[in-house]
ZABA-19911 format. One line per 3 residues: for each residue x negated, y, z negated of N, C-alpha, C. Coordinates in Angstrom, 3 decimals, padded with zeros to 6 digits, m for minus. Atoms other than C-alpha are relative to their C-alpha. Layout:
ZABA-19911
X:Y:Z:X:Y:Z:X:Y:Z; ...;
***
This chain:
ZABA-19911
m000.683:000.412:001.215:m050.325:m029.126:058.814:m000.825:m001.080:m000.700; 000.804:000.951:000.776:m052.138:m030.988:056.067:000.764:m001.263:m000.325; m000.556:001.268:000.460:m051.519:m034.602:055.325:000.017:000.022:m001.527;
m000.102:m000.023:001.459:m050.350:m035.051:051.721:m001.108:m000.798:m000.669; 001.078:000.801:000.576:m053.080:m037.634:051.161:m001.287:000.812:m000.129; 001.198:m000.831:000.044:m055.736:m034.982:051.842:000.134:001.183:m000.945;
m000.241:m001.154:000.864:m054.164:m032.392:049.564:m000.530:m000.288:m001.406; 000.599:000.166:001.323:m056.194:m032.007:046.376:000.671:000.941:m000.994; m000.551:m000.826:001.063:m054.787:m030.713:043.132:m000.935:m000.051:m001.193;
000.896:m000.100:001.138:m056.627:m029.601:040.054:000.705:m000.237:m001.320; m000.730:000.284:001.236:m053.957:m030.583:037.554:m000.642:m001.209:m000.683; 000.613:001.023:000.856:m055.249:m032.789:034.713:m001.520:m000.030:000.167;
001.449:m000.136:m000.101:m058.807:m031.512:035.107:m000.470:001.105:m000.932; 000.617:m001.048:000.799:m061.188:m029.273:033.225:m000.536:001.091:000.901; 000.557:m001.139:m000.722:m062.368:m025.843:034.302:m000.749:000.877:m000.991;
000.746:m000.964:000.820:m064.840:m023.285:032.986:000.403:001.399:000.447; m000.348:m001.384:m000.278:m063.719:m019.667:032.760:m001.057:000.867:m000.658; 001.039:m000.858:000.555:m066.406:m017.031:032.312:000.130:001.433:000.467;
000.017:m001.415:m000.327:m066.781:m013.264:032.302:m001.442:000.493:000.010; 001.350:m000.551:m000.120:m069.987:m011.716:033.575:m000.018:001.378:m000.651; 000.136:m001.292:000.650:m071.192:m008.744:031.573:000.514:000.005:m001.427;
m000.531:000.080:001.356:m069.213:m009.700:028.484:m000.567:m001.189:m000.755; 000.607:001.143:000.669:m071.132:m012.878:027.741:001.021:m000.971:m000.548; m001.098:000.845:000.453:m068.100:m015.153:027.589:000.178:m001.173:000.950;
m000.347:001.188:m000.777:m067.433:m018.712:028.770:000.862:m000.894:m000.882; m000.929:000.822:000.763:m064.606:m021.003:027.727:000.408:m001.203:000.840; m000.403:001.252:m000.620:m063.519:m024.541:028.516:001.528:m000.056:000.021;
m001.451:000.074:m000.161:m059.966:m024.923:029.867:000.401:m001.383:000.482; m000.587:001.227:m000.519:m057.771:m027.945:030.499:001.221:000.391:000.821; m001.093:m000.348:m000.909:m055.392:m027.664:033.464:001.044:m001.119:m000.048;
m001.058:000.982:000.215:m052.217:m029.514:032.490:001.149:000.184:000.990; m001.069:m000.315:m000.939:m049.789:m027.787:034.893:m000.410:001.226:000.810; 000.330:m001.109:m000.900:m049.695:m025.065:037.554:000.446:001.357:m000.538;
m000.423:m001.271:000.566:m048.888:m022.207:035.195:m000.905:000.429:m001.130; 000.789:m000.468:001.128:m050.279:m020.143:032.383:000.347:m000.804:m001.235; m000.155:000.786:001.219:m050.605:m021.645:028.933:001.247:000.441:m000.764;
m001.213:m000.260:000.778:m047.254:m021.900:027.168:000.397:m001.304:m000.682; m000.399:001.182:000.751:m046.469:m024.392:024.431:m000.932:m001.186:000.191; 000.970:001.078:m000.180:m049.642:m026.386:025.059:000.000:m000.603:001.391;
m000.019:000.464:m001.392:m048.875:m026.845:028.777:m000.480:001.129:000.899; 000.515:m000.990:m000.932:m050.475:m025.080:031.728:m001.514:000.047:m000.057; 001.446:m000.200:000.059:m053.994:m023.706:032.014:m000.346:000.543:m001.381;
000.203:m000.371:001.402:m054.904:m023.680:028.314:m001.463:m000.160:m000.406; 001.336:000.206:000.575:m058.201:m023.119:026.509:000.022:m001.241:m000.881; 000.073:001.222:000.810:m059.337:m026.320:024.829:000.265:000.276:m001.471;
m000.191:m000.334:001.410:m059.232:m024.528:021.473:001.475:000.001:m000.399; m001.434:m000.018:000.306:m055.406:m024.309:021.721:000.645:m001.376:000.103; m000.571:001.328:m000.205:m054.933:m028.009:022.469:m000.380:m000.908:m001.158;
000.307:000.815:001.175:m054.770:m029.815:019.151:000.408:m001.456:000.189; m000.473:001.380:m000.141:m052.944:m032.911:020.395:m001.000:m000.889:000.711; 001.069:000.774:m000.625:m055.952:m033.995:022.433:m001.273:000.249:m000.791;
001.285:m000.232:000.660:m059.478:m034.338:021.188:m000.790:001.015:000.810; 000.631:m001.035:m000.817:m060.250:m031.215:023.198:m000.729:000.993:m000.897; 000.738:m001.049:000.699:m062.843:m028.734:022.078:m000.788:000.792:001.027;
000.774:m000.856:m000.897:m064.684:m025.863:023.660:m001.460:m000.421:m000.105; 001.371:000.498:000.051:m067.968:m027.583:024.449:m000.900:000.704:001.019; 000.794:m000.805:m000.914:m069.314:m024.833:026.716:m000.801:001.011:m000.801;
000.872:m000.990:000.647:m072.254:m022.737:025.580:m000.612:000.869:001.079; 000.533:m000.930:m000.991:m073.088:m019.660:027.635:m001.465:000.281:m000.305; 001.427:m000.254:000.175:m076.831:m019.323:028.147:m000.393:001.379:000.520;
000.358:m001.280:m000.590:m076.971:m016.240:030.382:001.110:000.448:000.947; m000.877:m000.568:m001.019:m074.754:m013.920:032.431:m000.663:001.255:000.539; 000.682:m001.133:m000.618:m076.069:m011.379:034.910:000.588:000.283:001.374;
m000.314:m000.392:m001.369:m075.356:m009.456:038.097:m001.324:000.368:000.648; 001.272:m000.222:m000.687:m078.342:m009.640:040.455:000.279:000.101:001.494; m000.222:m000.247:m001.430:m078.194:m008.155:043.963:001.447:m000.280:000.394;
m001.446:000.150:m000.232:m074.358:m008.086:043.811:000.499:m001.440:m000.125; m000.432:001.365:000.273:m074.195:m011.774:042.818:000.271:m000.144:m001.492; m000.340:000.287:001.395:m072.416:m012.723:039.605:m000.503:m001.390:m000.342;
000.599:001.282:000.362:m074.310:m015.473:037.855:000.289:m000.332:m001.459; m000.206:000.526:001.345:m073.292:m017.521:034.829:m000.820:m001.268:m000.138; 000.739:001.225:000.304:m075.603:m020.103:033.328:000.545:m000.517:m001.320;
m000.581:000.547:001.215:m073.992:m022.393:030.816:m000.416:m001.452:m000.154; 000.267:001.405:000.317:m074.502:m025.738:029.135:001.304:m000.597:m000.494; m001.219:000.686:000.401:m071.730:m028.237:028.698:m000.335:m001.431:m000.391;
000.190:001.370:000.443:m071.725:m031.465:026.735:000.692:m000.936:000.984; m000.539:000.959:m000.949:m071.145:m034.418:029.059:000.152:m001.348:m000.677; m000.285:001.297:000.603:m069.476:m037.526:027.684:000.136:m001.024:001.123;
000.019:000.963:m001.098:m070.389:m040.285:030.116:001.098:m001.062:m000.140; m001.043:001.008:000.221:m067.819:m042.647:028.543:001.346:000.450:000.577; m001.254:m000.532:m000.529:m064.971:m040.350:029.722:m000.052:000.300:001.488;
000.184:m000.344:m001.414:m066.344:m039.876:033.233:000.580:m001.103:000.895; m000.622:000.986:m000.887:m064.136:m041.612:035.826:m000.846:m000.306:001.231; 000.769:000.222:m001.232:m066.488:m041.162:038.793:m001.389:m000.557:m000.281;
001.334:000.493:000.345:m069.605:m042.309:036.905:m000.066:m001.519:m000.031; m000.041:001.448:000.177:m068.502:m045.919:036.665:m000.083:m000.719:001.322;
***
C-alpha cells in the first residue's frame, strides 16, 4: 500500500499530446482528473482564455522507426514561471 506522501498527481501541470503520422502536437493544461468541460479538466491551452495559456509547442518531426513512435518538438520555456528552477 502506498503512502499518501509518495503518491504523485499530475493535476495543475502541463502535458504535451501528439499524434505520430498526422504531424500534430498540442499543449494541454491538466486542471482536474477528467476531460475538458467548461474550462476544467484536461484542456488544450487554446481553450483556456482565463489564463495566459497558449499553445507554445511546435512539432519539428514525427516518425515511426523500427516500431518506435518518435515525436520531436520545441516548446518555449519561461524560466520565470519555473518552480523547480529557483
